[in-house]
N, C-alpha and C positions, 0 to 999 in steps of 0.2 A: 567887545576892544579885541586886539588880537594882542600881544602877549609884547612883550616893549623889545627882545631880543627876534623873536620872529616877526615881528614888522620894520625894525631896524632894514631887513638884509633883505627886501620885496620892496623897500626905499630906495635902498643904494643902488637895488638890482633896474628898475624902474629910472635912474635918477643921471646911467651910465648917457654918458656923452651920440648915443645911437641908441635905435630902434629896435629894442629887445619882443623876443614872439616867447611867451609863457603857453605852458601845452596842462594843462590840471585833471588827469585819467584817473577814472576809478570806480566803482561797481553801483548801480543803483543804489541809493539812500545812503551811498557817503559824505554827502552834504557839499558835493562841487561845488554847485551853485550859491549855496552860502556863502564856501570860501571865493568867488571868485568878486562878490557882491562887497565882503566883507574888503578885500583886497579894492575895489572902487570905491568905500568908503569911506576908507582909509586919507585916499590923496587926492579927493574930491573937490576939497578948498584947496591947491595948491596947483592943479590941472585938469585942462579939458579933460571931460569923461566922457563916454559911452555902450551906452548896452544894446546887444540883438538879443533879442529870445524868441523860441523858436515853439513855446509852450502856446497851451493852447488858454491861460489863461494868467494876467500876468498879478493880480486878485492878492495872492496869500505872498508873497512878494514883496507888496506893495504898503502893506497891513506892517510888517517889519522894516523895510527902505521906503520910506515914503517918495525917501527926493527921485526912484524910477522915475518915476513921473514926467520928470523935469527930461530924460536922457534915455529915457529906452526907445527904439522902434522894431516895426516888427511886421502885427498885425496893419498898422495904421498908416497911412496911407505918405508919402513922401515924390515933391511936386521936384524938384531937385535935378541938373540934368547934372554926367561926369560934361559934356564938352564942351563946355566952359572953367575946367581945371585949370590954372595960371601956371602948379608950379611940381603941384603933386603925382609921382609917378603912373603910370596907367597902361606901360604896355604890355603891359602881363596880361594885363582888362581883357586888351584888344586884342589880346592871340583868343585869351578863350572867346568875345565872342562869336573873331572868327571860323572856329575850331566847330563851338555851333552852327555855327553859318550854311559847312561845310556837312551837316554831318560825323563828324568826326567825334563828336558826347557822345551820338546815341545807345542808352541803357546804362551807362555810368565807364564807360569804354573809359583809359588809360590814355595817355596822348602825351608826347614833351610840348613845352612852351613852345610858341618861339615870337620873332618881335612888328613888331611895326604897321599891325595889320587893324584899319580902324574900320569900328562896327558898335553901332550907339546899343545898350545890354541896362538899360531900363524900365525895359516892358519885363526883363525875360529873370535877370536879376538884383530887383528894386533893392535892396539888402546893402548887400556891395555899391551900386550905386549912391545911394545915400552915403556910405565911409568915405567913398574917396572924397564926396565934398566937403567932411566930417573931417578931416585928412589936410589939405586942401584949407582950407578956415581954417586951421589948428597946426598950423609952419613953425617949428620951433620952436612947439609951447610945451614936447614933452607932451600930446597925448595920448590918453588909453583906450582899447578898445575890446569889450568885450563878447565873444556869440559862443552864448549857449543856445545849443550844440552843436557846433559843426558836424557833425554825422545825422546832424534834422534837416541842415540846411542844405547837406547834397540830396538827403533825399530826396526835399523835397525840389530841388529840381537834375532829378538823374544826373544827378554829375561830384562824380567818382572827388573824396572829402580828401585821399593827398595830394587832387589837383588841385580843391579853391587851398590849401593849404598855402599848398607852395603860389600859388598868386598872390597869397595878403602877403607873406611874408619878403616877396622877392622887390615890390608893388609899395610895398606899406608899410614896410618895417626895416626891409635894409635899399628901397631908392625912396624914403618917405619922413624916416623917422621916426616913426610912429611903433606906439610897442601893443597887441594884440594881447590877449588870455586869450587862448579859444580853449573852452570844456570839450572831452571826450567821457564820449559811454562805455567807450573800451577800458578795460584794463590794465592787459599786457605788451608787453615791446611790442611798437605797430609802427613804420616807416619815417612816421612825425615823428617819431621821441628822435630823431637822426641830426634830423636839420631845423629845430626851436634850439632859442637860444637856455628855456629854461622848460622843465619836468618835473610836475609834482603827482607822487601819488598817492591815494584817500586809498582808506580803507579801514574794513571794522573785521576785530574778530571776536570765538570766546574766549575771558580769559580768569579760572574759575570761577566759571558757570557764569558771568558778564561782560556785558559788551564794553569792546574798547577801542575808540576808533582813535587812529593815528594814522598823521602824513607824512609821506620822507619824499624828503626833497633828492631827488635820484640827478640832475643836473642845475644848475645859478650861474649858468658864463660869467665871468666878471666880480664876483660877490664871493667871499670863502663863507664859508658855510656852519664852517666851527667845526668840535667833537665829536657831536650824531647828527646825522642829516634825518634822525627821527623824532616827530613831536606828537603828545597827545592829545586830542581833542573832545571838543564838546561838542555838542547842536540843542544844546539850553533852549529850550523856548524859538526854536528854529533859527538860531543866532550862532554862526561858530567862532566856539572860544576855544584859544588855543591856551598850553601852562608850560613855563619855564623849569629844568632843574636849575634847582635852588641853591644857594647856599645857604650854609647854615650856617649865620655871627652872632657870636654871644657881643657885651660890652665893652666895650677895652677901658670903661671906670667903671666902679666899681661905684652901688646903687646903695642909697646910704641912707637910711629914710625911718621914723623910730616905728618899734614894732604897733600892726594891727590893733584894731580891737577883733575881735573871736564875733560873728554873727550868735553860730547858732553848736552847741552842745552834738544838734544831734544827728551834725550832714556833717561834711571836709567840703571846700570848694575843691573847686580839680585843676583849679586854674591856666584850663586849657577850654578857652572857651571856644574855637571853635567847637570843641567834639559834644555839645552843647543836643545837639540833635543825635546824638548819638548812646548819652544818657536818658531820665527820662525826661518828657516833658516841656519845656521849658524853663528846665531847670540845668543848674550850669557848681551844682553839687553830690557829691557818691554819701547816703547815709551812713551814719555808723553800721558795723557789723556785713558791708557788703565786698565782698572778693573783686578785684576787675584781675580779669587772665589779658591780658595782649599774649597775641599767640604770633612771632615771627616766621613767616612763613617764606621755609627755601632762606639760602643763601647768601645774604645783599650789603652792602655798607652802607646801602640807602635806605634801608628801613631799620639799620643798627640806629645810624647815624636821627634820627624819628625818631622808634620810639628813644632812644635818650632824653631830646629834649621833651617827647611826652614826658616827661619820667620827670625831666630836672623843673621845669617847671610849678609838677604838683609840689616837690620839693620846695620850691620857691613860693609857693603859696602855701605852702604850709606852717614850712620856719618865719615867713613871714609876718604871722601871728599865735608867732609864741609858743606852734604848738609842737610835739618829737617827731620827730624824725629817726626812723632804721634801717639804714639801707644794706641788705648781704645780697645785690648781685655782679653780676660778672663786672658792670661797669662803674663798680661807684667808682674805681678811680679816675677815671672819667671826670665827671661825675663833684667829684671833689672838687681836682684842679679848677673847674670850672668854678663852680660855686663860691668859690676861696676868695678866686681875680674878682669875680661879680658881685658878690652880695655882700652888702655889711658884716662886720663880725660879728655886731654881736648876737646877727638873724644864724652865722654857724653855728656857738654852743646846741642849739635844736634837731642838729643837725650827727648824730651819730651811722659808719659805718663800721663793715663785720669784717675781720677776716683771720684770714687763717696764717699767724703769727703769734709770735709771741713781744711784738713793742704793745708797749705801756702808753697811752696812754686813755685821755677821761673821755675821747672821743672816739672811741675803738673798740671794737665788742672783740675780744679773739676766741675764738673758734677751735674749739684741743677738735671735732674733725666722728667722733665718736656718734654722738646723738646730737641732732639738731634738740632734743628733749633737753637735756643736759645743757645743748650753747647754750638756750633762750628759756630760763627756768621766769618765771613770774619777778621773784626777789631782780633778779638780773633787768630786766628793762622796765621794771618800779627804780633801779639804783638809778641806771643814761637817762633815763625820764624824768628823772626828779622834779630838773626846774623848769624844764613842761609842763604845757598847758594841753588835755585833753580834750579831745577823741588828736591821735595819733591814728601816725603811716605808716604801715611795715608795707619794705617793696621784696622782692627773692626774687629770680630767677634762676630757672631748672638748670640751666649750666653750670651756674655756680653749684647750684649743690650738688650737683654729680661731681661735680672737682674732688668739694671736704668732705661728703658724707659720701658715696659712690652710690650706685643704684636702688639701694632699699631706703634713699630715704623719703616716696612717696603716703607709707605709715605716719613717719614725726613729721610730717607735711600738715597732714587730715589733723593732727593733736593739737599742733601749735596753731592752726588758722585757729577753731574755735573756741581755745584756748583766748587768744588772743582780742580778736576781734572785736568783743565788746566794747575790748576799751580803741576802737576807732576802725582803720578801712585799710584792706593788704589789697597789696597789687605783684602782678606773678603773671612775671616772660619768663612765655615757655619758647620753647624747638618746637619742629614738628614734631622727632620721637614722643616729646612726652604733654605734648598737650593733650594727647586725648587721652591721656591720664590724671589729667587730672583737672581736665573740663567742665567737671562734674560743680565743681566748686566754683564755678565763677555766675556770682548776679549779674555780673554785664563782661560778653566777649569781644572783643577786639579784634580780626585777623586784619595783618601788616603785611601786605605783600610789595613785589619790584618790577611794573613793567618796561622795556625801556630806560629805566633809570630813574623812570620817578615814583613818589609810593601811594599805593589805592589803599584804602582803608574799607569793613563792612563791617558792620556788629548782625549781619539781618542777610536772608537769601536774596531780597531786593531790591536792597538800593547797596550805589557803590560807589566810592566820592575820592577822590584823589587829595594828596593833599600839602601844599605851598605856603611858602611863607611868610610872615605879614610882621615887622615890625613893626613892636609899643615906641611911645612919647620917650618911651627911656633905654633903647637901643637892643629892648628884652628880644630875643623874637618868638613866635610866637603859632603856631599851623592851623592855618582857614583852609578850612573845606571845600571845595566845588563839586557838587551832581554833574554822577559819569552819565549822562544821554548819548 
C-alpha cells in the first residue's frame, strides 16, 4: 500500500477537473510496473481503469494483482470498433491512420499530426482501438489507463513513441479528459517529459553497500509536492511500498501507571519491539553483560532523532520496571526534558544523568572530568541507584565523553565497561571518528544512516531496514523497521 502522503498526491493529481498524463520512467528492475499497478489499485474502487500490457506473460502480475485479469488488454483480441464513438476525440488517431496508409510512417519516421482524415485502424493498432472505445464509454468518470510500455508498443507497430504519445495526449487526455499513465524504459530526460503533465523517475543505487530504491517526482502539474520530491520505496514480495519521513511526537500528557514487575534478572527489555529482528531471533530483551554499540554514520539530525528515540524507549522500559539508568550521553538533557514531561514522576526517580557541573541533585552525577574511573567508582553507582532494582542500564556517547575527558577516555571506558557489565547492560552511542575504536566492545552493533532524509539501520552486511514511526496506544512513539528489497 502506498504511504498516505504519496497516495494523496497522486489521488489529487488524477482528481483534477481535466485529464492528466503521467510518465513513469526508470532503469529495468526499478519497479515501474509495480508502481503503476499500485496506482491503479489505489483508485480502482473509485474510477474506471484499464491496463495495456506488452509483456510476454502477465501471470506473475496476476498473482499479486488478481483483479488485473478483468481490466487488462494486450494479447486478447477485441471485437470493438472506433467508428461508433459518440464523443471521445479521435482526430489525431485518424491522422495517424492516414499517415500509415500513405506510407509516411515507414520505419518509425517522425511526422507532424494533421487532422480530419478518417481510416479504420482496428487491424493495425488494436490496443489503441480498444482504448478509444473504453474512454468513450467512460466519459466524465475520470477513467485511468496504464500503457506498459510505450516503447514496446512503438516497436510492435514500428511507430515513433513520441508520435504515439502525442496522439494519446491530444485525443484522450486533452480532448476527452481521460488520465493516462505511460511506462517508459528510458531513464534520462526525453522529449515526452515536456509534453506530459507529470513525470516520475525511479531508480536504485548502492548506499553503504546496500541497494536503496528511490522515486523522484519531477513534475506533477496542479499539485504541490511538498518539501521533498524524493521518496524511498521497497519491492517487498514484488509490491511497491513507499515510506513517509515521519515526525517523532511524544505524548502531550503524562503516562501514569504503577511500576511493572521485573520479569527476569538475567536480561533487560530493549523497549523497541521493532528491533527484535536485529537482536537474538525471537527476543526483545538484551542479556545482562551485553554491550550495544549504536553507530551514528555521518552527521544527520534525522539520525540523531531516531538514536535519541531508541535511547528514550530503552530508558522508559527500564525505569517502568523500577530498574536504574545512568545516562552519560550528549543528548541526556533532551531525554530529561522529554521524559519528565511524559513519564510518571515515580518512574523518574530511577533515571540518573551525568553532567560536568557543580549542580547538586540526587538525580545528577557530577563529573570531575579528570578520569572516568574516578567519576564512576562502584560506590557512586550503587549510591545513585540504591532505590532501583537490578539489572541496570548504563548509557554513554563518545562525543560527550570526548567533551568531558578528551581523547584519552578509551582506556578508562574499557575498564568501566568491565566493572559495570555484571550489573546490567551498556549502550554506547558512537560517531564515525570513535566507532572503529570501540567496535570490539560490542555484543550487538547497529549502524544508523541518513538517506534522502530517511533513517536506515543494519546490524549485518546482508539486510538493511528503514525506520518509521508507529505510536502505541499511549501515544508514545515506537520505531518500526521495514526491510529494504
